[in-house]
C-alpha positions as semicolon CSV with decimal commas, in nm:
position;residue;x (nm);y (nm);z (nm)
1;M;-25,289;-8,821;-11,133
2;Y;-25,348;-8,639;-10,803
3;L;-25,694;-8,787;-10,751
4;R;-25,565;-9,131;-10,656
5;I;-25,331;-8,995;-10,387
6;M;-25,612;-8,818;-10,203
7;P;-25,698;-8,993;-9,875
8;N;-26,048;-9,142;-9,860
9;Y;-26,156;-8,916;-9,575
10;V;-26,105;-8,602;-9,787
11;P;-26,436;-8,508;-9,951
12;N;-26,476;-8,407;-10,316
13;H;-26,131;-8,509;-10,441
14;K;-26,147;-8,329;-10,774
15;F;-26,240;-7,996;-10,614
16;M;-25,974;-8,032;-10,342
17;V;-25,701;-8,102;-10,600
18;F;-25,814;-7,796;-10,797
19;L;-25,828;-7,584;-10,481
20;S;-25,482;-7,689;-10,364
21;G;-25,336;-7,612;-10,706
22;I;-25,490;-7,266;-10,709
23;A;-25,366;-7,206;-10,353
24;E;-25,012;-7,308;-10,450
25;V;-25,008;-7,065;-10,743
26;I;-25,154;-6,778;-10,540
27;L;-24,916;-6,835;-10,250
28;G;-24,618;-6,858;-10,486
29;I;-24,711;-6,525;-10,644
30;S;-24,774;-6,373;-10,300
31;L;-24,411;-6,440;-10,206
32;C;-24,313;-6,169;-10,457
33;F;-24,494;-5,898;-10,260
34;P;-24,323;-5,787;-9,937
35;L;-24,657;-5,704;-9,774
36;L;-24,789;-6,058;-9,830
37;K;-24,465;-6,254;-9,797
38;N;-24,489;-6,354;-9,427
39;V;-24,855;-6,453;-9,453
40;A;-24,780;-6,657;-9,765
41;I;-24,493;-6,834;-9,587
42;F;-24,715;-6,929;-9,292
43;L;-24,982;-7,058;-9,530
44;I;-24,724;-7,255;-9,730
45;I;-24,601;-7,415;-9,408
46;S;-24,963;-7,497;-9,321
47;M;-25,016;-7,659;-9,661
48;L;-24,701;-7,866;-9,617
49;L;-24,835;-7,985;-9,280
50;I;-25,169;-8,077;-9,436
51;F;-24,995;-8,256;-9,725
52;L;-24,821;-8,481;-9,473
53;S;-25,145;-8,680;-9,459
54;V;-25,120;-8,741;-9,834
55;H;-24,763;-8,870;-9,799
56;I;-24,864;-9,102;-9,517
57;Y;-25,163;-9,223;-9,721
58;M;-24,934;-9,295;-10,017
59;L;-24,707;-9,493;-9,787
60;T;-24,992;-9,704;-9,653
61;N;-25,194;-9,754;-9,974
62;K;-25,040;-9,946;-10,264
63;K;-25,267;-9,791;-10,528
64;A;-25,195;-9,439;-10,402
65;A;-24,821;-9,512;-10,401
66;A;-24,832;-9,480;-10,781
67;G;-24,553;-9,734;-10,823
68;L;-24,299;-9,526;-10,633
69;P;-24,042;-9,724;-10,436
70;R;-24,110;-9,752;-10,064
71;W;-23,781;-9,580;-9,974
72;A;-23,887;-9,273;-10,179
73;L;-24,225;-9,262;-10,005
74;I;-24,055;-9,281;-9,665
75;L;-23,803;-9,012;-9,762
76;R;-24,082;-8,772;-9,860
77;I;-24,207;-8,748;-9,502
78;P;-23,894;-8,595;-9,343
79;M;-23,850;-8,388;-9,661
80;Q;-24,176;-8,211;-9,574
81;F;-24,020;-8,095;-9,248
82;V;-23,707;-7,977;-9,432
83;L;-23,928;-7,776;-9,668
84;M;-24,120;-7,629;-9,373
85;F;-23,795;-7,522;-9,207
86;W;-23,669;-7,378;-9,536
87;A;-23,986;-7,171;-9,576
88;Y;-23,967;-7,063;-9,211
89;S;-23,609;-6,944;-9,261
90;Y;-23,736;-6,678;-9,505
91;L;-23,973;-6,520;-9,251
92;Q;-23,893;-6,164;-9,164
93;L;-24,006;-6,120;-8,807
């Protein structure tokens, strides 16, 4: 399912989907450890920034859109920024 939403310029789609999934799990677990929490939050924000390209690709490519309505694809872009701000709000500086 995730292979078709990968932009063409990303090499080795299958490996990148696998890698991003592993990163999401590791970062989620890292949030449970106070020593790793801030680093995990910064990396989660970075992943959300990188995933913006996927959302834009889905908006501009009918096959990658996976049949989702255009309004939902458009709404996902500002939602990324909301999620970034939400993650940032948990930083303990």
